[in-house]
C-alpha positions in Angstrom: -86.1 -85.0 8.2 -89.0 -85.5 5.7 -89.5 -88.8 4.0 -88.1 -89.0 0.4 -90.5 -88.2 -2.4 -92.0 -91.5 -3.6 -91.9 -92.0 -7.3 -94.1 -94.7 -8.6 -92.9 -95.7 -12.1 -95.2 -97.5 -14.5 -93.3 -98.4 -17.7 -93.8 -101.9 -19.1 -90.2 -102.0 -20.4 -88.1 -99.8 -18.2 -84.9 -101.7 -18.6 -85.3 -102.2 -22.4 -87.2 -100.0 -24.7 -87.6 -97.0 -22.4 -85.0 -94.4 -23.1 -86.6 -91.5 -21.2 -88.0 -93.2 -18.1 -84.9 -95.3 -17.7 -82.7 -92.1 -17.8 -85.0 -90.4 -15.3 -84.8 -93.3 -12.9 -81.0 -93.4 -13.2 -80.9 -89.7 -12.3 -83.2 -90.2 -9.3 -81.0 -93.1 -8.1 -78.2 -90.6 -7.6 -80.2 -89.0 -4.8 -81.5 -91.9 -2.6 -82.0 -89.6 0.4 -84.4 -87.5 -1.7 -86.3 -90.0 -3.9 -87.6 -93.5 -3.4 -88.4 -95.3 -6.7 -90.9 -98.1 -7.1 -91.0 -99.8 -10.4 -94.4 -101.4 -10.7 -93.7 -103.6 -13.6 -90.6 -105.1 -11.8 -92.6 -105.6 -8.6 -95.7 -107.1 -10.4 -94.4 -108.6 -13.7 -97.6 -110.6 -14.2 -99.7 -107.5 -13.7 -101.5 -109.0 -10.6 -101.2 -107.9 -7.0 -101.9 -110.2 -4.0 -102.9 -109.2 -0.5 -99.2 -108.9 0.6 -98.4 -106.7 -2.4 -101.4 -104.4 -1.7 -100.4 -104.2 2.0 -96.8 -103.3 1.0 -98.0 -100.6 -1.4 -100.3 -99.1 1.3 -97.5 -99.1 3.9 -95.2 -97.4 1.4 -97.8 -94.7 0.6 -98.4 -94.1 4.3 -94.7 -93.5 4.9 -94.5 -90.8 2.3 -96.1 -87.4 2.1 -95.4 -86.7 -1.6 -96.1 -89.2 -4.3 -95.3 -88.8 -8.0 -96.7 -91.1 -10.7 -94.2 -91.4 -13.6 -95.3 -93.0 -16.8 -95.4 -92.8 -20.6 -98.7 -91.6 -22.0 -100.5 -94.5 -23.6 -103.6 -93.4 -25.5 -103.9 -90.3 -23.2 -103.8 -92.4 -20.1 -101.3 -94.3 -18.0 -100.2 -97.9 -18.7 -102.6 -100.6 -17.5 -100.7 -101.7 -14.4 -100.9 -98.2 -12.9 -104.7 -98.4 -13.3 -104.7 -101.9 -11.7 -102.5 -100.6 -8.9 -104.9 -97.8 -8.2 -107.9 -100.1 -8.2 -106.3 -102.5 -5.8 -104.4 -100.2 -3.5 -107.0 -97.4 -3.1 -109.6 -99.7 -1.4 -112.7 -98.8 0.4 -112.1 -98.4 4.1 -108.4 -97.5 3.5 -108.3 -94.7 0.8 -111.9 -93.6 1.2 -115.0 -94.5 3.2 -115.1 -96.9 6.0 -116.6 -97.1 9.4 -116.1 -93.4 10.4 -116.6 -91.9 6.9 -119.7 -91.9 4.8 -119.3 -93.4 1.3 -117.9 -90.8 -1.0 -116.2 -88.8 1.7 -112.4 -88.4 1.6 -110.6 -91.3 3.2 -108.1 -91.3 5.9 -105.0 -93.0 4.6 -104.2 -90.6 1.8 -105.6 -87.4 3.3 -103.1 -84.6 3.3 -100.7 -86.3 0.8 -99.5 -84.4 -2.2 -99.6 -86.1 -5.6 -98.0 -85.2 -8.9 -97.6 -86.7 -12.4 -94.5 -86.9 -14.5 -95.2 -88.1 -18.0 -93.6 -88.6 -21.4 -95.4 -88.4 -24.7 -94.4 -89.5 -28.2 -96.4 -86.7 -29.7 -95.1 -83.1 -29.9 -96.1 -80.5 -27.3 -97.9 -78.3 -29.9 -100.6 -81.0 -30.3 -101.5 -80.9 -26.6 -103.9 -77.9 -26.8 -107.5 -77.2 -27.8 -106.4 -76.6 -31.4 -104.0 -79.5 -31.6 -104.6 -83.1 -32.7 -104.9 -84.2 -29.1 -107.4 -81.4 -28.3 -106.5 -81.2 -24.6 -103.7 -79.7 -22.6 -101.4 -81.9 -20.4 -103.3 -80.6 -17.4 -106.5 -81.9 -18.8 -105.0 -85.3 -19.7 -104.1 -85.8 -16.0 -107.6 -84.9 -14.7 -108.2 -88.5 -13.5 -105.2 -88.2 -11.2 -106.3 -84.9 -10.0 -109.9 -86.1 -9.4 -108.7 -89.2 -7.6 -106.5 -87.0 -5.3 -109.5 -84.8 -4.5 -111.7 -87.8 -3.7 -109.2 -89.3 -1.3 -108.4 -86.0 0.5 -105.0 -85.5 -1.2 -103.9 -82.6 -3.4 -102.4 -82.9 -6.9 -100.1 -80.6 -8.9 -102.3 -79.1 -11.6 -99.6 -79.4 -14.2 -97.5 -82.5 -14.9 -93.8 -82.6 -15.6 -93.9 -83.5 -19.2 -91.4 -84.4 -22.0 -92.9 -84.4 -25.5 -91.7 -85.6 -28.8 -90.0 -88.7 -27.4 -90.8 -90.6 -30.7 -89.5 -87.8 -32.9 -85.8 -87.9 -32.7 -85.2 -86.8 -29.1 -81.5 -86.0 -28.9 -79.1 -87.2 -26.1 -78.7 -83.5 -25.0 -82.5 -83.0 -24.8 -82.8 -86.2 -22.7 -80.0 -85.1 -20.3 -81.6 -81.7 -19.9 -85.0 -83.4 -19.2 -83.4 -85.6 -16.5 -81.9 -82.5 -14.7 -85.1 -80.6 -15.1 -87.1 -83.5 -13.7 -85.0 -83.6 -10.5 -85.3 -79.8 -10.2 -89.1 -80.0 -10.6 -89.3 -82.8 -8.0 -87.3 -80.8 -5.5 -89.8 -77.9 -5.9 -92.8 -80.0 -5.0 -94.6 -79.4 -1.7 -93.6 -82.0 0.8 -96.7 -83.6 2.3 
């Protein structure tokens, strides 16, 4: 049996202010055989990772073929801790380079994994296009995740799962539909 899909959640207030991500995580928790959730802000509340934390994250990544990064969009990027996590966990000699690989070549530890992004945005979907106020599509917003996947020898879904308008009166019904759609989308991902 394949390992569950690893969902790395980066929301600074998952238990409090987060309505969308909290609901998504609750839905994932109903299917522990399919999804393993890691809440970065609960694991690293001070925003720092020590050697033991880095080793634990690497071991978790090695045990899963499909990894999803779930977060609210903050200024067209991910929350700060996810960036710190990437900087710390994707180290030279583990995620890329090392004794048997020239600098810049895909690394060994993440080669063959499949990545995806699940994001929420306060802004409306119509603004995520060349003519909109954002000026970029959701696929373009997640280019750093796609480029990182390429660099370490993984693949990444070209389009994120996205829920828009979360700051504009999202109804309970819309939230429930998004949670069900999220699980369905996850189940359709390739299993690395």
